[in-house]
C-alpha positions as a printed Julia matrix, in Angstrom:
174×3 Matrix{Float64}:
 -41.3   -33.48   6.75
 -40.41  -30.16   5.07
 -44.06  -29.67   3.99
 -45.19  -30.3    7.57
 -42.8   -27.65   8.9
 -43.96  -25.14   6.29
 -47.63  -25.87   7.05
 -47.05  -25.54  10.83
 -45.18  -22.25  10.29
 -48.01  -20.9    8.12
 -50.63  -21.84  10.71
 -48.58  -20.23  13.5
 -48.1   -17.07  11.44
 -51.85  -16.79  10.78
 -52.63  -17.35  14.45
 -50.11  -14.68  15.46
 -51.52  -12.23  12.95
 -55.01  -12.78  14.37
 -53.71  -12.17  17.89
 -52.18   -8.87  16.84
 -55.36   -7.78  15.08
 -57.13   -6.96  18.36
 -57.58   -3.47  19.77
 -54.93   -3.25  22.47
 -53.46   -0.87  25.02
 -49.98    0.53  24.51
 -49.24    0.3   28.25
 -50.03   -3.06  29.8
 -49.9    -2.19  33.53
 -50.3     0.74  35.89
 -50.28    1.33  39.67
 -53.53    1.75  41.6
 -54.07    5.31  42.79
 -52.24    6.76  39.76
 -53.14    8.84  36.76
 -52.9     6.73  33.61
 -52.74    7.7   29.95
 -54.7     5.17  27.92
 -53.43    4.72  24.36
 -55.76    2.45  22.39
 -54.18    0.92  19.32
 -56.72    0.24  16.55
 -55.03   -1.95  13.9
 -57.74   -2.31  11.23
 -61.32   -1.6   10.21
 -64.3    -3.95   9.97
 -64.32   -6.68   7.35
 -62.3    -4.53   4.92
 -64.26   -1.34   5.64
 -62.8     1.79   7.27
 -63.43    2.59  10.93
 -65.56    5.73  11.31
 -66.48    5.56  15.0
 -64.52    4.35  18.05
 -66.5     3.97  21.31
 -64.76    3.2   24.61
 -66.58    2.26  27.79
 -64.87    3.34  31.04
 -64.57    0.66  33.73
 -65.74    1.37  37.26
 -62.77    2.67  39.26
 -61.36    4.72  36.37
 -62.51    8.3   36.88
 -61.68   11.91  35.99
 -61.46   10.91  32.32
 -60.17   13.5   29.85
 -60.06   12.45  26.18
 -57.55   13.83  23.69
 -59.09   15.44  20.59
 -58.09   13.86  17.31
 -57.75   15.83  14.06
 -60.46   14.88  11.6
 -62.67   13.27  14.26
 -65.53   14.63  16.38
 -65.09   14.0   20.1
 -68.01   13.26  22.42
 -68.2    12.16  26.05
 -71.12   10.45  27.72
 -71.37   11.24  31.44
 -73.15    9.4   34.2
 -73.01    8.39  37.86
 -70.26    6.16  39.25
 -71.19    3.17  41.38
 -69.51    4.92  44.3
 -67.8     8.25  45.03
 -64.02    8.6   44.55
 -61.57   10.93  46.29
 -60.15   13.3   43.71
 -57.48   15.4   45.51
 -59.69   15.87  48.57
 -62.99   16.29  46.72
 -65.51   13.5   46.31
 -66.62   12.81  42.73
 -69.66   10.68  42.12
 -70.15   11.13  38.39
 -68.1    11.71  35.28
 -67.22   10.39  31.86
 -68.52    6.84  31.34
 -67.86    6.62  27.59
 -65.66    8.38  25.04
 -66.67    8.48  21.39
 -64.59    9.59  18.4
 -66.74    9.79  15.23
 -66.73   11.18  11.71
 -63.19   10.07  11.0
 -61.9     7.63   8.46
 -59.37    4.96   9.4
 -58.89    2.7    6.34
 -58.81   -1.03   6.98
 -55.17   -1.27   5.92
 -54.02    1.51   8.32
 -53.43    1.82  12.04
 -54.16    4.61  14.51
 -54.24    5.43  18.21
 -56.97    6.98  20.36
 -55.91    8.6   23.64
 -57.49    9.6   26.96
 -56.37    9.82  30.57
 -57.93    9.27  33.94
 -57.24    8.16  37.48
 -57.19    4.55  38.7
 -58.94    4.35  42.08
 -56.57    3.72  44.99
 -58.86    1.11  46.55
 -58.65   -1.31  43.62
 -56.71   -4.55  44.04
 -53.25   -4.94  42.53
 -53.13   -8.04  40.33
 -56.6    -7.47  38.89
 -57.2    -6.52  35.27
 -59.18   -3.37  34.38
 -60.96   -3.76  31.01
 -61.84   -1.02  28.52
 -64.52   -2.4   26.1
 -64.22   -0.88  22.64
 -66.62   -0.9   19.68
 -65.47    0.1   16.19
 -68.21    1.16  13.8
 -67.81    1.08  10.03
 -70.02    1.77   7.0
 -73.13   -0.32   6.28
 -73.57   -1.27   9.97
 -70.34   -3.28  10.16
 -68.89   -3.36  13.69
 -66.03   -4.9   15.61
 -66.98   -5.37  19.29
 -63.87   -5.77  21.49
 -66.0    -6.2   24.59
 -65.43   -9.72  25.9
 -64.17   -9.92  29.5
 -62.81  -13.24  30.74
 -64.81  -15.13  33.35
 -63.08  -16.32  36.52
 -60.34  -18.78  35.58
 -60.46  -17.83  31.9
 -57.71  -16.01  29.99
 -58.28  -13.08  27.64
 -56.34  -15.04  25.0
 -59.16  -17.63  25.08
 -61.64  -15.03  23.81
 -62.33  -14.17  20.19
 -62.98  -10.43  20.79
 -61.35   -9.52  24.11
 -61.65   -6.06  25.59
 -58.25   -4.36  26.05
 -57.0    -4.99  29.58
 -54.74   -3.11  31.99
 -53.03   -5.04  34.81
 -53.18   -3.15  38.1
 -49.97   -3.15  40.1
 -49.23   -1.89  43.65
 -49.12    1.84  44.18
 -45.7     3.46  43.82
 -44.22    4.61  47.12
């Protein structure tokens, strides 16, 4: 019986460690129509190798993106058209940052770091939905971790092996 309990505890601990090994968001929810500061938590490298590039794809409905520079990393933004125009304080915006890339850094596999940017969550999005930020970590020798899986209807992110970090949208603050 004691061996069974120890084995079950060990399995649970390994499963929990795997769950915490994903790239995640510090904040788990935000109101529609608000400015939101995205803090991506990157807990490890790729298969024992250090992370040297972090790429984040912006979801539709998240606009006006401004990344935070990070010491020791080169910052790049990739711009493009949005699927529709958004109202940004009375001005229509129809294009902007679609991807943020930090490169040239060195995050060892046994260390943790955060990558930060901010933007606006469109006011016409539906509270209760999840907004996903797909992330790709690039490491030496072509190694990559692709946190890009988005659950299908009726599926949970916890069912996925490499889920994209998700932000639950809540009703706008009054």
